[in-house]
C-alpha positions as a LaTeX table, in Angstrom:
\begin{tabular}{lrrr}
\hline
Residue & $x$ (\AA) & $y$ (\AA) & $z$ (\AA) \\
\hline
Unk1 & 52.46 & $-24.36$ & $-64.00$ \\
Unk2 & 51.97 & $-22.08$ & $-67.00$ \\
Unk3 & 48.28 & $-22.98$ & $-67.13$ \\
Unk4 & 47.90 & $-22.12$ & $-63.42$ \\
Unk5 & 49.50 & $-18.69$ & $-63.98$ \\
Unk6 & 47.17 & $-17.97$ & $-66.92$ \\
Unk7 & 44.10 & $-18.92$ & $-64.86$ \\
Unk8 & 45.17 & $-16.64$ & $-62.03$ \\
Unk9 & 45.73 & $-13.79$ & $-64.49$ \\
Unk10 & 42.30 & $-14.29$ & $-66.05$ \\
Unk11 & 40.62 & $-14.38$ & $-62.62$ \\
Unk12 & 42.39 & $-11.15$ & $-61.70$ \\
Unk13 & 41.14 & $-9.44$ & $-64.86$ \\
Unk14 & 37.57 & $-10.57$ & $-64.20$ \\
Unk15 & 37.77 & $-9.33$ & $-60.61$ \\
Unk16 & 39.05 & $-5.91$ & $-61.76$ \\
Unk17 & 36.25 & $-5.69$ & $-64.38$ \\
Unk18 & 33.59 & $-6.49$ & $-61.76$ \\
Unk19 & 35.00 & $-3.84$ & $-59.42$ \\
Unk20 & 35.03 & $-1.17$ & $-62.13$ \\
Unk21 & 31.49 & $-2.13$ & $-63.15$ \\
Unk22 & 30.23 & $-1.80$ & $-59.58$ \\
Unk23 & 31.93 & 1.57 & $-59.23$ \\
Unk24 & 30.38 & 2.81 & $-62.49$ \\
Unk25 & 26.91 & 1.69 & $-61.43$ \\
Unk26 & 27.24 & 3.41 & $-58.05$ \\
Unk27 & 28.46 & 6.62 & $-59.70$ \\
Unk28 & 25.57 & 6.58 & $-62.19$ \\
Unk29 & 23.06 & 6.06 & $-59.40$ \\
Unk30 & 24.50 & 8.97 & $-57.43$ \\
Unk31 & 24.33 & 11.25 & $-60.48$ \\
Unk32 & 20.72 & 10.25 & $-61.15$ \\
Unk33 & 19.74 & 10.80 & $-57.52$ \\
Unk34 & 21.35 & 14.23 & $-57.49$ \\
Unk35 & 19.56 & 15.21 & $-60.69$ \\
Unk36 & 16.22 & 14.05 & $-59.28$ \\
Unk37 & 16.74 & 15.98 & $-56.06$ \\
Unk38 & 17.66 & 19.14 & $-57.97$ \\
Unk39 & 14.64 & 18.86 & $-60.24$ \\
Unk40 & 12.38 & 18.26 & $-57.27$ \\
Unk41 & 13.72 & 21.27 & $-55.41$ \\
Unk42 & 12.74 & 23.48 & $-58.35$ \\
Unk43 & 9.15 & 22.16 & $-58.59$ \\
Unk44 & 6.62 & 24.31 & $-56.70$ \\
Unk45 & 3.97 & 22.98 & $-54.35$ \\
Unk46 & 0.40 & 22.69 & $-55.49$ \\
Unk47 & $-1.89$ & 25.43 & $-54.09$ \\
Unk48 & $-4.31$ & 22.80 & $-52.71$ \\
Unk49 & $-3.92$ & 19.67 & $-50.61$ \\
Unk50 & $-5.75$ & 16.91 & $-48.77$ \\
Unk51 & $-8.15$ & 18.34 & $-46.20$ \\
Unk52 & $-9.11$ & 21.51 & $-48.08$ \\
Unk53 & $-12.87$ & 22.16 & $-48.06$ \\
Unk54 & $-14.66$ & 25.07 & $-49.75$ \\
Unk55 & $-18.37$ & 25.80 & $-49.16$ \\
Unk56 & $-20.50$ & 27.88 & $-51.51$ \\
Unk57 & $-23.83$ & 29.65 & $-51.80$ \\
Unk58 & $-25.58$ & 28.87 & $-55.08$ \\
Unk59 & $-27.70$ & 31.56 & $-56.76$ \\
Unk60 & $-29.55$ & 31.77 & $-60.06$ \\
Unk61 & $-30.27$ & 35.06 & $-61.78$ \\
Unk62 & $-34.05$ & 34.60 & $-61.99$ \\
Unk63 & $-34.58$ & 32.94 & $-58.59$ \\
Unk64 & $-31.94$ & 34.28 & $-56.17$ \\
Unk65 & $-30.34$ & 31.91 & $-53.66$ \\
Unk66 & $-31.37$ & 28.36 & $-54.48$ \\
Unk67 & $-28.91$ & 26.09 & $-52.69$ \\
Unk68 & $-25.40$ & 25.29 & $-51.57$ \\
Unk69 & $-22.28$ & 23.65 & $-52.91$ \\
Unk70 & $-18.98$ & 22.24 & $-51.77$ \\
Unk71 & $-15.56$ & 21.43 & $-53.22$ \\
Unk72 & $-13.09$ & 19.27 & $-51.30$ \\
Unk73 & $-9.83$ & 17.36 & $-51.54$ \\
Unk74 & $-9.51$ & 13.95 & $-49.84$ \\
Unk75 & $-7.20$ & 10.93 & $-50.07$ \\
Unk76 & $-4.78$ & 9.55 & $-50.80$ \\
Unk77 & $-6.56$ & 6.76 & $-52.68$ \\
Unk78 & $-4.81$ & 4.07 & $-54.72$ \\
Unk79 & $-5.86$ & 3.83 & $-58.37$ \\
Unk80 & $-4.09$ & 1.06 & $-60.29$ \\
Unk81 & $-0.96$ & 1.46 & $-58.18$ \\
Unk82 & $-0.88$ & 5.28 & $-58.14$ \\
Unk83 & $-1.70$ & 7.36 & $-55.06$ \\
Unk84 & $-4.24$ & 10.01 & $-56.01$ \\
Unk85 & $-5.99$ & 13.03 & $-54.58$ \\
Unk86 & $-9.78$ & 12.75 & $-54.78$ \\
Unk87 & $-11.34$ & 16.04 & $-55.87$ \\
Unk88 & $-15.06$ & 16.29 & $-55.10$ \\
Unk89 & $-17.71$ & 18.79 & $-56.09$ \\
Unk90 & $-21.37$ & 18.76 & $-55.07$ \\
Unk91 & $-24.16$ & 21.22 & $-55.77$ \\
Unk92 & $-27.61$ & 20.94 & $-54.18$ \\
Unk93 & $-30.29$ & 23.32 & $-55.46$ \\
Unk94 & $-34.02$ & 23.71 & $-54.98$ \\
Unk95 & $-36.46$ & 25.97 & $-56.80$ \\
Unk96 & $-39.94$ & 25.62 & $-55.34$ \\
Unk97 & $-40.67$ & 21.90 & $-55.13$ \\
Unk98 & $-38.02$ & 21.04 & $-57.72$ \\
Unk99 & $-34.70$ & 19.66 & $-56.48$ \\
Unk100 & $-31.48$ & 19.26 & $-58.43$ \\
Unk101 & $-28.16$ & 17.67 & $-57.46$ \\
Unk102 & $-24.85$ & 17.47 & $-59.27$ \\
Unk103 & $-21.87$ & 15.49 & $-57.98$ \\
Unk104 & $-18.46$ & 15.06 & $-59.59$ \\
Unk105 & $-15.36$ & 13.20 & $-58.44$ \\
Unk106 & $-11.92$ & 13.21 & $-59.99$ \\
Unk107 & $-9.02$ & 10.95 & $-58.98$ \\
Unk108 & $-5.86$ & 12.91 & $-59.83$ \\
Unk109 & $-2.19$ & 11.99 & $-59.71$ \\
Unk110 & $-0.78$ & 15.15 & $-58.06$ \\
Unk111 & 2.77 & 14.50 & $-59.28$ \\
Unk112 & 1.69 & 14.93 & $-62.92$ \\
Unk113 & $-1.64$ & 16.73 & $-62.45$ \\
Unk114 & $-3.26$ & 13.96 & $-64.50$ \\
Unk115 & $-6.70$ & 12.40 & $-64.05$ \\
Unk116 & $-6.93$ & 8.60 & $-63.72$ \\
Unk117 & $-10.68$ & 8.34 & $-63.04$ \\
Unk118 & $-13.68$ & 10.64 & $-63.35$ \\
Unk119 & $-17.30$ & 10.22 & $-62.25$ \\
Unk120 & $-20.24$ & 12.57 & $-62.55$ \\
Unk121 & $-23.88$ & 12.17 & $-61.54$ \\
Unk122 & $-26.60$ & 14.75 & $-62.21$ \\
Unk123 & $-30.23$ & 14.34 & $-61.22$ \\
Unk124 & $-33.23$ & 16.66 & $-61.19$ \\
Unk125 & $-35.92$ & 18.31 & $-63.25$ \\
Unk126 & $-33.83$ & 21.40 & $-64.04$ \\
Unk127 & $-31.01$ & 19.63 & $-65.88$ \\
Unk128 & $-30.56$ & 16.48 & $-67.92$ \\
Unk129 & $-29.91$ & 13.34 & $-65.83$ \\
Unk130 & $-26.39$ & 12.05 & $-66.27$ \\
Unk131 & $-24.35$ & 9.14 & $-64.93$ \\
Unk132 & $-20.80$ & 9.17 & $-66.24$ \\
Unk133 & $-17.89$ & 6.96 & $-65.17$ \\
Unk134 & $-14.60$ & 7.23 & $-67.05$ \\
Unk135 & $-11.31$ & 5.38 & $-66.62$ \\
Unk136 & $-8.28$ & 7.25 & $-67.99$ \\
Unk137 & $-4.89$ & 5.74 & $-68.87$ \\
Unk138 & $-2.53$ & 8.71 & $-69.22$ \\
Unk139 & 0.56 & 6.76 & $-70.29$ \\
Unk140 & $-1.41$ & 5.18 & $-73.16$ \\
Unk141 & $-3.28$ & 8.41 & $-73.98$ \\
Unk142 & $-6.64$ & 6.66 & $-73.97$ \\
Unk143 & $-9.92$ & 6.58 & $-72.02$ \\
Unk144 & $-13.06$ & 4.48 & $-71.80$ \\
Unk145 & $-16.40$ & 4.87 & $-70.03$ \\
Unk146 & $-18.98$ & 2.54 & $-68.50$ \\
Unk147 & $-21.02$ & 2.44 & $-71.72$ \\
Unk148 & $-18.13$ & 1.16 & $-73.82$ \\
Unk149 & $-17.31$ & 4.51 & $-75.38$ \\
Unk150 & $-13.59$ & 5.11 & $-75.75$ \\
Unk151 & $-11.13$ & 7.43 & $-77.37$ \\
Unk152 & $-7.60$ & 8.76 & $-77.61$ \\
Unk153 & $-6.44$ & 11.60 & $-75.36$ \\
Unk154 & $-4.21$ & 14.31 & $-76.87$ \\
Unk155 & $-1.88$ & 14.33 & $-73.85$ \\
Unk156 & $-0.24$ & 12.11 & $-71.23$ \\
Unk157 & $-1.56$ & 14.46 & $-68.53$ \\
Unk158 & $-5.32$ & 14.52 & $-69.21$ \\
Unk159 & $-7.88$ & 16.47 & $-67.21$ \\
Unk160 & $-11.65$ & 16.42 & $-66.79$ \\
Unk161 & $-14.01$ & 19.34 & $-66.17$ \\
Unk162 & $-13.51$ & 19.29 & $-62.38$ \\
Unk163 & $-9.75$ & 18.76 & $-62.26$ \\
Unk164 & $-9.40$ & 21.52 & $-64.88$ \\
Unk165 & $-10.54$ & 24.06 & $-62.29$ \\
Unk166 & $-7.87$ & 22.82 & $-59.88$ \\
Unk167 & $-5.33$ & 22.90 & $-62.71$ \\
Unk168 & $-6.13$ & 26.58 & $-63.29$ \\
Unk169 & $-5.10$ & 27.23 & $-59.69$ \\
Unk170 & $-1.56$ & 26.04 & $-60.50$ \\
Unk171 & $-1.01$ & 28.52 & $-63.36$ \\
Unk172 & 0.81 & 31.87 & $-63.00$ \\
Unk173 & $-2.18$ & 33.72 & $-64.59$ \\
Unk174 & $-0.36$ & 36.77 & $-65.87$ \\
Unk175 & $-2.50$ & 39.82 & $-66.67$ \\
Unk176 & $-3.97$ & 39.86 & $-70.20$ \\
Unk177 & $-2.60$ & 36.39 & $-70.96$ \\
Unk178 & $-4.51$ & 34.04 & $-73.29$ \\
Unk179 & $-3.71$ & 30.33 & $-73.45$ \\
Unk180 & $-5.16$ & 27.60 & $-75.63$ \\
Unk181 & $-4.94$ & 24.51 & $-73.44$ \\
Unk182 & $-5.19$ & 21.01 & $-74.93$ \\
Unk183 & $-5.58$ & 18.96 & $-71.74$ \\
Unk184 & $-9.17$ & 17.63 & $-71.72$ \\
Unk185 & $-9.14$ & 13.83 & $-71.97$ \\
Unk186 & $-11.76$ & 13.92 & $-74.76$ \\
Unk187 & $-10.07$ & 15.33 & $-77.87$ \\
Unk188 & $-13.40$ & 16.75 & $-79.09$ \\
Unk189 & $-13.57$ & 19.01 & $-76.01$ \\
Unk190 & $-10.30$ & 20.77 & $-76.87$ \\
Unk191 & $-8.94$ & 23.36 & $-76.93$ \\
Unk192 & $-10.00$ & 25.12 & $-73.74$ \\
Unk193 & $-9.22$ & 28.82 & $-74.06$ \\
Unk194 & $-8.09$ & 30.40 & $-70.79$ \\
Unk195 & $-8.00$ & 34.21 & $-70.65$ \\
Unk196 & $-7.02$ & 36.45 & $-67.73$ \\
Unk197 & $-9.33$ & 39.47 & $-68.03$ \\
Unk198 & $-8.32$ & 41.49 & $-64.99$ \\
Unk199 & $-8.27$ & 41.90 & $-61.21$ \\
Unk200 & $-11.13$ & 42.56 & $-58.82$ \\
Unk201 & $-12.09$ & 42.57 & $-55.14$ \\
Unk202 & $-14.86$ & 40.26 & $-53.94$ \\
Unk203 & $-16.59$ & 40.53 & $-50.56$ \\
Unk204 & $-18.23$ & 37.35 & $-49.28$ \\
Unk205 & $-19.23$ & 35.82 & $-45.96$ \\
Unk206 & $-15.85$ & 34.09 & $-46.02$ \\
Unk207 & $-14.00$ & 37.43 & $-46.17$ \\
Unk208 & $-12.77$ & 40.03 & $-48.63$ \\
Unk209 & $-10.53$ & 38.72 & $-51.40$ \\
Unk210 & $-8.36$ & 40.32 & $-54.03$ \\
Unk211 & $-8.97$ & 38.11 & $-57.07$ \\
Unk212 & $-7.68$ & 37.24 & $-60.52$ \\
Unk213 & $-10.56$ & 37.15 & $-63.02$ \\
Unk214 & $-10.29$ & 34.27 & $-65.49$ \\
Unk215 & $-12.57$ & 33.32 & $-68.36$ \\
Unk216 & $-12.55$ & 29.72 & $-69.49$ \\
Unk217 & $-14.17$ & 29.01 & $-72.87$ \\
Unk218 & $-15.17$ & 25.35 & $-73.04$ \\
Unk219 & $-16.73$ & 22.95 & $-75.54$ \\
Unk220 & $-19.53$ & 21.04 & $-73.82$ \\
Unk221 & $-22.46$ & 19.91 & $-76.02$ \\
Unk222 & $-24.35$ & 18.35 & $-73.08$ \\
Unk223 & $-24.27$ & 21.34 & $-70.73$ \\
Unk224 & $-23.93$ & 24.41 & $-72.94$ \\
Unk225 & $-25.44$ & 23.14 & $-76.20$ \\
Unk226 & $-22.07$ & 23.65 & $-77.82$ \\
Unk227 & $-19.65$ & 26.19 & $-76.37$ \\
Unk228 & $-19.88$ & 27.99 & $-73.04$ \\
Unk229 & $-17.95$ & 30.44 & $-70.89$ \\
Unk230 & $-17.12$ & 29.87 & $-67.24$ \\
Unk231 & $-15.90$ & 32.95 & $-65.38$ \\
Unk232 & $-13.82$ & 32.35 & $-62.26$ \\
Unk233 & $-12.45$ & 34.73 & $-59.68$ \\
Unk234 & $-9.50$ & 33.11 & $-57.95$ \\
Unk235 & $-7.95$ & 34.57 & $-54.80$ \\
Unk236 & $-4.83$ & 36.49 & $-55.77$ \\
Unk237 & $-2.58$ & 34.66 & $-53.31$ \\
Unk238 & $-0.74$ & 31.36 & $-52.93$ \\
Unk239 & $-4.00$ & 29.43 & $-52.34$ \\
Unk240 & $-5.85$ & 30.51 & $-55.50$ \\
Unk241 & $-9.23$ & 29.71 & $-53.90$ \\
Unk242 & $-12.15$ & 29.84 & $-56.37$ \\
Unk243 & $-14.01$ & 32.69 & $-54.65$ \\
Unk244 & $-16.69$ & 33.05 & $-57.33$ \\
Unk245 & $-17.66$ & 30.74 & $-60.21$ \\
Unk246 & $-20.16$ & 31.96 & $-62.80$ \\
Unk247 & $-21.64$ & 30.10 & $-65.76$ \\
Unk248 & $-24.75$ & 30.26 & $-67.93$ \\
Unk249 & $-26.66$ & 27.10 & $-68.83$ \\
Unk250 & $-29.91$ & 26.51 & $-70.72$ \\
Unk251 & $-33.16$ & 26.68 & $-68.67$ \\
Unk252 & $-31.54$ & 28.17 & $-65.55$ \\
Unk253 & $-29.53$ & 31.00 & $-67.08$ \\
Unk254 & $-26.67$ & 32.56 & $-65.12$ \\
Unk255 & $-25.65$ & 30.44 & $-62.12$ \\
Unk256 & $-23.17$ & 31.74 & $-59.53$ \\
Unk257 & $-21.28$ & 29.94 & $-56.77$ \\
Unk258 & $-19.97$ & 32.33 & $-54.09$ \\
Unk259 & $-17.56$ & 31.22 & $-51.37$ \\
Unk260 & $-19.25$ & 31.14 & $-47.96$ \\
Unk261 & $-16.54$ & 29.51 & $-45.84$ \\
Unk262 & $-13.37$ & 27.51 & $-46.25$ \\
Unk263 & $-11.20$ & 25.03 & $-44.38$ \\
Unk264 & $-7.54$ & 25.15 & $-45.43$ \\
Unk265 & $-5.57$ & 21.93 & $-45.82$ \\
Unk266 & $-3.99$ & 21.01 & $-42.44$ \\
Unk267 & $-0.63$ & 20.60 & $-44.10$ \\
Unk268 & 0.44 & 21.39 & $-47.64$ \\
Unk269 & 2.26 & 18.31 & $-48.93$ \\
Unk270 & 5.14 & 18.74 & $-51.36$ \\
Unk271 & 3.13 & 17.54 & $-54.37$ \\
Unk272 & 5.04 & 17.75 & $-57.65$ \\
Unk273 & 4.03 & 18.32 & $-61.27$ \\
Unk274 & 5.89 & 17.39 & $-64.37$ \\
\hline
\end{tabular}
């Protein structure tokens, strides 16, 4: 009889412990969910989204209008279990009988603004041929390309040269601000110095835009023979469209992309950044 009473008492204690444990787990889950929802509510949308398409006129100082370009956002595309935006850029130029094309694609996790894959192909007589394919592993802070080259990234949210332009669109860009950004996946290409140099108004076939003028000083031995400056004029509104992009490269000199037309994203998704 005494043994039976003890067993019942022990079973009762176990049952009470299981109940309290379940209650604690439920409470913890509710707290975590509430914290996540609050953090999410405070994270702004990205200024670009799937379906956005920007078309450009390409001009070179010594030759005038030489071609056209396009930047677009497509997706979502799964990369190793992560849904990504695919950022694309293409420039097609022709000077006399000489043609030149440059295509770049960047697969970006929009929740962290981190690149997972980058590809670039350049072909033509005016620039050096290039075929680059890079896989990036942000959590491990490493990257490797198709030739077996590899390295450590300085950040868990790496960027490439194309996604960096989209990243600039997410920044507040306060007047006279200067930022040294260490986000390029290749440590040797850092830092990228971003400077807001003023405001301007740009008139194009796509319309008249009030713009924020930004200079981006980059390290790029292949394109600029060392260090180069890219000057961007971003629309001074919630979209931050690149209205004008200017850079100087060997052989060609100053090259300018001017916005000719644009297609806004059909619906701005609530993409989140860390």
